[in-house]
C-alpha positions in Angstrom: 124.2 57.2 -67.0 122.1 59.6 -68.8 124.9 60.7 -71.1 126.0 57.1 -72.0 122.4 56.4 -72.9 122.3 59.6 -75.0 125.5 58.4 -76.8 124.0 54.9 -77.5 120.8 56.5 -78.8 122.8 58.6 -81.2 124.3 55.3 -82.5 121.2 53.1 -82.5 118.1 55.2 -81.8 115.7 52.4 -82.4 116.5 50.6 -79.2 115.7 51.3 -75.6 119.1 50.6 -73.9 117.5 50.6 -70.4 115.6 47.5 -71.1 118.6 45.1 -72.1 121.1 43.3 -69.7 123.2 42.3 -72.8 123.3 44.8 -75.6 125.4 42.6 -77.8 123.5 39.3 -77.3 120.2 41.2 -77.8 121.5 42.6 -81.1 121.4 46.2 -79.9 124.9 46.8 -80.9 127.4 45.1 -83.3 131.1 45.4 -83.8 131.0 48.4 -85.8 128.6 50.2 -83.4 131.0 49.1 -80.6 133.9 51.0 -82.3 131.8 54.0 -82.9 130.7 54.1 -79.3 134.3 53.6 -77.9 135.3 56.7 -80.1 132.3 58.7 -78.7 133.2 57.7 -75.1 136.7 58.7 -75.5 135.8 62.2 -77.1 133.0 62.9 -74.6 135.0 61.9 -71.4 138.5 62.8 -72.6 139.8 59.1 -71.9 141.7 56.6 -73.9 140.2 53.1 -73.9 142.9 50.5 -74.5 142.3 47.9 -77.3 142.5 45.1 -74.6 139.5 46.8 -72.9 137.2 46.5 -75.9 135.7 43.2 -75.1 132.0 42.4 -74.8 132.0 42.1 -71.0 133.0 45.8 -70.6 130.0 46.9 -73.2 127.4 44.5 -72.6 125.1 46.7 -70.4 124.9 50.0 -68.7 126.6 48.7 -65.5 129.5 47.4 -67.3 130.1 50.6 -69.3 129.7 52.7 -66.0 132.2 50.5 -64.4 134.7 50.8 -67.3 134.2 54.7 -67.2 134.8 54.8 -63.4 138.0 52.7 -64.0 139.3 55.5 -66.1 138.6 58.0 -63.5 135.4 59.5 -64.8 133.4 61.1 -62.1 131.3 63.5 -64.2 127.8 62.6 -65.1 127.9 59.2 -66.8 
């Protein structure tokens, strides 16, 4: 999870993502940040996230993001 937090911090360094259960509702990330984050995940993990997967439920917190990555076969450090 350390790597995901590092990616999020690159996008929005002012927030502590370990303290939120809903990044979107808490205003930690907006739609532009989400697209930037998806691109960074794809690049860092060598995966392709489908447009249909880019929904708030998959990016609302660290557990949801981890689940999405594991669903793409990511077994490296998340």
